[in-house]
C-alpha positions as CSV (number, residue, x, y, z in Angstrom):
1,X,-27.9,14.9,17.3
2,X,-29.2,11.8,15.5
3,X,-27.4,8.6,17.2
4,X,-27.9,6.6,13.8
5,X,-25.2,5.1,12.0
6,X,-23.1,7.7,9.8
7,X,-24.4,6.1,6.2
8,X,-21.2,6.4,3.9
9,X,-20.3,4.7,0.3
10,X,-17.3,3.6,-0.5
11,X,-16.1,3.3,-4.0
12,X,-14.0,0.2,-4.2
13,X,-14.8,0.0,-8.3
14,X,-11.1,0.8,-9.2
15,X,-9.6,-2.2,-7.4
16,X,-8.2,-5.0,-9.6
17,X,-8.2,-8.5,-8.7
18,X,-5.0,-8.7,-8.2
19,X,-4.8,-5.8,-5.8
20,X,-1.6,-4.4,-4.3
21,X,-0.8,-1.1,-3.1
22,X,-3.6,1.4,-2.8
23,X,-5.7,-1.9,-3.5
24,X,-4.5,-3.5,-0.3
25,X,-5.6,-0.7,2.0
26,X,-9.0,-0.6,0.3
27,X,-9.8,-4.1,1.5
28,X,-8.4,-3.4,4.7
29,X,-10.2,-0.5,4.6
30,X,-13.4,-1.7,3.8
31,X,-13.5,-4.3,6.0
32,X,-12.4,-2.2,9.2
33,X,-15.0,0.3,8.4
34,X,-17.7,-2.1,7.8
35,X,-17.6,-3.9,11.1
36,X,-18.2,-0.2,12.9
37,X,-21.6,0.1,14.5
38,X,-21.2,4.1,14.2
39,X,-21.3,3.4,10.1
40,X,-23.7,2.2,8.2
41,X,-21.4,0.7,4.9
42,X,-22.2,0.7,1.0
43,X,-19.6,-0.9,-0.8
44,X,-19.8,0.5,-4.8
45,X,-18.2,-2.3,-7.0
46,X,-17.7,-3.1,-10.3
47,X,-20.8,-5.5,-11.7
48,X,-19.1,-8.6,-11.5
49,X,-16.9,-8.0,-8.2
50,X,-19.3,-8.2,-5.3
51,X,-18.6,-11.6,-4.1
52,X,-15.1,-10.4,-3.3
53,X,-16.3,-7.2,-1.3
54,X,-19.0,-9.6,0.5
55,X,-16.3,-11.5,1.8
56,X,-13.9,-8.9,3.1
57,X,-16.7,-6.3,4.1
58,X,-19.3,-8.9,5.3
59,X,-20.8,-6.0,7.3
60,X,-21.4,-3.9,4.4
61,X,-23.9,-3.4,1.7
62,X,-22.7,-4.4,-1.5
63,X,-23.5,-2.8,-4.5
64,X,-22.3,-4.0,-7.9
65,X,-22.9,-1.0,-10.4
66,X,-19.5,0.3,-12.2
67,X,-19.0,-1.5,-15.4
68,X,-15.8,-3.6,-15.6
69,X,-13.5,-1.2,-18.7
70,X,-11.6,1.2,-16.9
71,X,-12.6,4.0,-19.6
72,X,-16.5,3.6,-19.1
73,X,-15.9,3.1,-15.2
74,X,-14.4,6.3,-14.6
75,X,-16.9,8.0,-17.2
76,X,-20.1,6.0,-15.0
77,X,-18.4,7.8,-11.9
78,X,-18.9,11.2,-13.4
79,X,-22.4,10.4,-15.2
80,X,-24.1,8.0,-13.2
81,X,-22.4,7.6,-9.8
82,X,-24.4,11.0,-8.6
83,X,-27.6,9.7,-9.1
84,X,-26.9,6.3,-7.8
85,X,-25.7,8.0,-4.6
86,X,-28.8,10.0,-4.3
87,X,-31.0,6.7,-4.9
88,X,-28.6,5.4,-1.8
89,X,-29.3,8.4,1.1
90,X,-25.9,7.9,2.2
91,X,-24.5,10.8,4.2
92,X,-20.9,10.8,2.8
93,X,-19.2,9.4,-0.3
94,X,-15.3,8.0,-0.1
95,X,-13.5,8.1,-3.3
96,X,-11.0,5.5,-2.5
97,X,-8.5,6.3,-4.9
98,X,-7.7,10.0,-5.8
99,X,-11.2,10.6,-7.7
100,X,-14.6,11.7,-7.3
101,X,-18.0,12.5,-8.9
102,X,-17.5,16.1,-9.2
103,X,-21.2,16.6,-9.7
104,X,-22.6,14.5,-6.4
105,X,-24.8,16.5,-4.1
106,X,-23.5,15.3,-1.0
107,X,-20.2,15.6,1.1
108,X,-17.5,13.9,-1.0
109,X,-14.2,12.5,1.0
110,X,-11.2,11.6,-1.4
111,X,-8.0,9.5,-0.5
112,X,-4.6,11.1,-1.9
113,X,-1.9,8.1,-1.3
114,X,0.7,10.5,-2.9
115,X,2.3,13.2,-4.8
116,X,4.1,11.4,-7.5
117,X,2.3,12.5,-10.0
118,X,3.7,16.2,-9.8
119,X,6.8,15.4,-8.4
120,X,8.1,12.4,-10.8
121,X,5.6,11.8,-14.0
122,X,8.5,9.5,-15.0
123,X,7.5,7.0,-12.7
124,X,4.0,7.0,-14.5
125,X,2.1,6.1,-17.7
126,X,1.8,9.6,-19.3
127,X,-1.9,9.4,-19.6
128,X,-2.4,8.6,-15.7
129,X,0.2,11.6,-15.4
130,X,-2.7,14.0,-16.7
131,X,-5.7,12.7,-15.3
132,X,-4.5,12.0,-11.3
133,X,-3.2,15.5,-11.4
134,X,-6.3,16.8,-12.4
135,X,-8.3,14.6,-10.0
136,X,-6.3,15.3,-7.1
137,X,-6.4,19.1,-8.1
138,X,-10.1,18.5,-8.0
139,X,-10.2,17.1,-4.5
140,X,-8.4,20.2,-3.1
141,X,-10.9,22.3,-4.1
142,X,-14.2,20.5,-4.3
143,X,-14.1,17.3,-1.8
144,X,-15.3,18.1,1.6
145,X,-12.4,16.5,3.3
146,X,-8.9,14.6,2.0
147,X,-7.6,11.9,3.6
148,X,-3.6,11.4,3.2
149,X,-2.2,8.1,4.2
150,X,1.3,9.9,6.0
151,X,2.3,13.2,7.4
152,X,5.1,13.4,4.1
153,X,2.2,13.1,2.0
154,X,-0.4,15.6,3.1
155,X,2.5,18.2,3.6
156,X,3.4,18.0,-0.1
157,X,-0.1,17.7,-1.0
158,X,-0.7,21.1,1.2
159,X,2.5,22.5,-0.8
160,X,1.7,21.4,-4.5
161,X,-2.3,22.0,-4.5
162,X,-3.1,24.5,-1.6
163,X,-6.2,22.4,-0.8
164,X,-9.0,24.9,0.7
165,X,-10.8,21.7,2.5
166,X,-9.5,19.7,5.4
167,X,-7.3,17.4,5.2
168,X,-6.8,14.1,7.9
169,X,-3.8,12.0,8.1
170,X,-4.7,8.5,8.5
171,X,-1.9,6.4,8.3
172,X,-2.2,2.4,7.3
173,X,-2.3,0.0,9.6
174,X,-0.7,-3.4,9.9
175,X,-3.1,-6.9,9.9
176,X,-1.3,-8.3,13.0
177,X,-3.3,-11.3,12.9
178,X,-1.5,-12.2,9.7
179,X,1.7,-10.4,9.7
180,X,3.7,-11.8,12.8
181,X,6.8,-14.0,13.8
182,X,5.3,-16.8,14.8
183,X,3.7,-18.9,11.1
184,X,0.6,-20.1,12.1
185,X,1.1,-23.9,11.8
186,X,4.5,-25.6,11.8
187,X,5.4,-26.1,8.2
188,X,3.3,-23.8,6.7
189,X,5.6,-21.3,5.5
190,X,7.8,-24.0,4.3
191,X,4.9,-25.3,2.2
192,X,4.2,-21.5,0.9
193,X,7.5,-21.2,0.0
194,X,7.3,-24.3,-2.4
195,X,4.5,-23.1,-3.9
196,X,6.2,-19.8,-4.9
197,X,9.3,-21.8,-6.2
198,X,11.3,-20.1,-3.1
199,X,14.0,-22.8,-1.5
200,X,13.3,-22.2,1.9
201,X,17.0,-23.4,3.4
202,X,18.8,-20.1,1.9
203,X,19.3,-17.0,3.3
204,X,17.0,-14.9,1.4
205,X,16.9,-11.1,0.5
206,X,13.3,-10.6,0.1
207,X,11.4,-7.4,-2.0
208,X,7.6,-7.5,-1.8
209,X,6.1,-4.8,-4.1
210,X,5.0,-4.2,-7.5
211,X,7.9,-4.6,-9.3
212,X,8.3,-1.0,-11.2
213,X,11.4,1.5,-11.6
214,X,10.1,3.6,-8.8
215,X,10.6,0.9,-6.1
216,X,14.5,0.9,-6.8
217,X,14.6,-2.6,-8.6
218,X,17.6,-1.6,-10.5
219,X,19.1,-0.2,-7.5
220,X,18.5,-3.5,-5.6
221,X,19.9,-5.8,-8.2
222,X,22.7,-4.0,-8.3
223,X,23.4,-4.0,-4.6
224,X,22.9,-7.8,-4.6
225,X,25.2,-8.0,-7.4
226,X,28.0,-6.3,-5.2
227,X,27.4,-8.5,-2.0
228,X,26.5,-12.0,-3.7
229,X,30.1,-13.7,-3.9
230,X,30.4,-12.9,-0.1
231,X,27.5,-14.5,0.7
232,X,27.5,-17.4,-1.9
233,X,24.2,-18.9,-0.8
234,X,21.9,-16.1,-0.4
235,X,19.3,-15.6,-2.9
236,X,17.7,-12.2,-3.5
237,X,13.7,-13.0,-4.2
238,X,11.6,-10.4,-6.0
239,X,8.0,-11.0,-5.0
240,X,5.4,-8.9,-7.0
241,X,3.4,-8.5,-10.3
242,X,4.8,-6.1,-12.6
243,X,3.7,-2.8,-13.2
244,X,4.5,0.0,-15.2
245,X,7.8,0.4,-17.1
246,X,10.7,-2.2,-17.5
247,X,11.7,-2.9,-13.9
248,X,13.8,-6.2,-14.0
249,X,15.5,-4.8,-17.3
250,X,18.7,-4.3,-16.1
251,X,18.1,-8.5,-14.5
252,X,19.5,-9.4,-18.1
253,X,22.7,-7.8,-17.3
254,X,23.0,-8.9,-13.4
255,X,26.2,-10.8,-12.9
256,X,24.4,-13.2,-10.8
257,X,21.3,-13.4,-12.4
258,X,20.8,-17.1,-11.4
259,X,20.7,-16.2,-7.7
260,X,17.4,-14.3,-8.4
261,X,14.2,-15.9,-8.0
262,X,10.8,-13.7,-9.6
263,X,8.1,-15.1,-8.2
264,X,5.4,-13.2,-9.7
265,X,2.5,-12.1,-8.2
266,X,2.0,-13.3,-4.5
267,X,-1.1,-14.4,-3.1
268,X,-2.3,-12.8,0.3
269,X,-1.8,-15.5,2.2
270,X,2.0,-16.2,1.0
271,X,3.0,-12.6,1.7
272,X,3.6,-12.9,5.5
273,X,5.4,-16.4,4.8
274,X,7.8,-14.9,2.3
275,X,8.5,-12.3,5.1
276,X,9.2,-14.4,7.9
277,X,11.7,-16.6,6.1
278,X,13.8,-13.4,4.8
279,X,17.1,-12.7,6.4
280,X,16.5,-9.6,5.3
281,X,13.5,-7.5,3.8
282,X,15.0,-4.6,1.2
283,X,12.5,-2.1,0.7
284,X,14.8,0.4,-1.4
285,X,12.0,2.5,-3.2
286,X,12.7,5.8,-4.5
287,X,9.5,7.3,-3.3
288,X,6.2,6.3,-1.6
289,X,2.9,7.6,-0.2
290,X,3.3,5.1,2.7
291,X,5.2,2.0,2.0
292,X,3.1,-0.5,3.9
293,X,5.6,-3.9,2.6
294,X,8.0,-2.4,4.8
295,X,6.1,-2.4,8.0
296,X,4.9,-5.5,7.4
297,X,8.1,-6.8,7.4
298,X,9.0,-5.5,10.8
299,X,5.6,-7.0,12.4
300,X,7.3,-10.3,11.3
301,X,10.3,-9.6,12.9
302,X,12.1,-9.3,9.9
303,X,15.1,-6.8,9.6
304,X,14.4,-4.0,7.1
305,X,16.7,-2.2,5.1
306,X,14.7,0.7,3.3
307,X,15.3,4.2,1.8
308,X,15.9,7.4,3.7
309,X,13.6,10.7,3.8
310,X,10.7,8.3,3.1
311,X,7.7,7.9,5.2
312,X,8.9,4.1,5.3
313,X,12.0,5.8,7.3
314,X,9.4,8.1,9.4
315,X,7.5,4.8,10.1
316,X,10.3,2.3,11.0
317,X,12.3,5.0,13.1
318,X,15.6,3.2,14.5
319,X,14.0,-0.4,13.8
320,X,15.6,-0.2,10.4
321,X,18.5,0.6,8.4
322,X,18.0,3.5,5.9
323,X,19.9,4.1,3.3
324,X,20.0,6.6,0.6
325,X,17.4,6.2,-2.3
326,X,18.8,5.1,-5.2
327,X,23.1,4.7,-4.0
328,X,23.3,1.2,-4.7
329,X,26.4,1.3,-2.6
330,X,25.3,2.2,0.8
331,X,22.2,-0.4,-0.2
332,X,24.9,-3.2,-0.6
333,X,26.6,-2.0,2.3
334,X,23.6,-2.1,4.8
335,X,22.2,-5.6,3.2
336,X,26.0,-6.8,3.9
337,X,25.6,-5.7,7.5
338,X,22.1,-7.9,7.9
339,X,23.2,-10.8,6.4
340,X,26.5,-10.7,8.8
341,X,24.1,-10.2,11.6
342,X,25.6,-6.9,13.2
343,X,25.4,-6.6,16.4
344,X,22.6,-4.2,16.6
345,X,19.9,-6.7,14.7
346,X,18.5,-7.9,17.8
347,X,17.8,-4.6,19.1
348,X,16.4,-3.4,15.7
349,X,14.1,-6.6,15.2
350,X,12.6,-5.9,18.9
351,X,12.4,-2.1,18.2
352,X,10.3,-3.0,14.6
353,X,8.1,-5.1,16.5
354,X,7.5,-2.6,19.3
355,X,7.0,0.3,16.4
356,X,4.4,-1.3,14.4
357,X,2.3,-2.8,17.2
358,X,0.1,0.3,17.6
359,X,-0.3,0.4,13.8
360,X,-3.8,-1.2,13.5
361,X,-6.7,-0.8,10.4
362,X,-9.0,-0.4,13.7
363,X,-7.1,3.0,14.4
364,X,-6.7,3.9,10.5
365,X,-10.7,3.1,10.7
366,X,-11.1,5.8,13.6
367,X,-9.3,8.4,11.9
368,X,-11.3,7.7,8.7
369,X,-14.5,8.3,10.7
370,X,-13.2,11.8,11.9
371,X,-12.7,12.6,8.5
372,X,-16.3,11.6,7.3
373,X,-17.6,13.3,10.1
374,X,-15.9,16.5,9.1
375,X,-17.5,16.1,5.8
376,X,-20.9,15.3,7.1
377,X,-20.9,18.5,8.6
378,X,-19.9,20.7,5.7
379,X,-22.7,19.9,4.0
């Protein structure tokens, strides 16, 4: 068996400039994989996006080849990428966002982030539902291996798509250099909050993520209305860029809308400051493939309230208060308990730090390498 590095190409062409969710996964895993001596990594990006990947994955070769417009990029993946892959001579190709070049002659690994396109099509744009359902079904039949980001996603993928290919579970990691209870320098967090327009001297209920209906924003606004009068200094901070759907529609009828701060997109370096400054992190999503912001909050030592029966609840264990998704009464009670400082608060904070300590992108990278070796062996 050759001891040369395994050649792997990563399709990062779908990641927008303002990355969130699966985009943050792509940035983190590309950096972790590019630093591994047993791999030779090529990042295939959009033509005008090479500088970002050279910075985030300095050990990789970056090929700026994909066109910018989404329809052209998707057509390029099917028509032109197979030829590029043959020219590169890599051993395995990895589609990081559901899709794969179907005519590729080398083993292909595909990441499936969640199965909500099947279970909850109302959470997505109709055109994306049809496209990604087909992409996931193709991966189940034709990929050399599929990576799922949580055990729950893998189980649902198996039940829905009956894959005939190996499935590897590779949970996300946490960047423990950034997400930590201690701010990098004295006053850094206050400065970051000031740039976001968030008062640092008030009790903050913080949500971080894309603002779309599936994230439970309406439920969170309702829950905050129910507790706001009992916590007259508290503010609700909704931090993230708008996604699909009108997540902020309920804000216009919220009784305490003057105490809701909508920041818009939060730069990567400000997210830990926002989570550290929160009295409670609220992540009441109705469903996720993984739910990374919930774990990043725990890594900052921030009390977490999230949804039961989700990968966030599985990962957090007893470190979080978990409530039924879509239940504003239960969510309000949990937020109130944390703001009041219930007797188990410190115990949960310590449990959260211990829970996320072993969750690293290095471990996630190792699971990816296992998937690549499985795929390479099925050539």
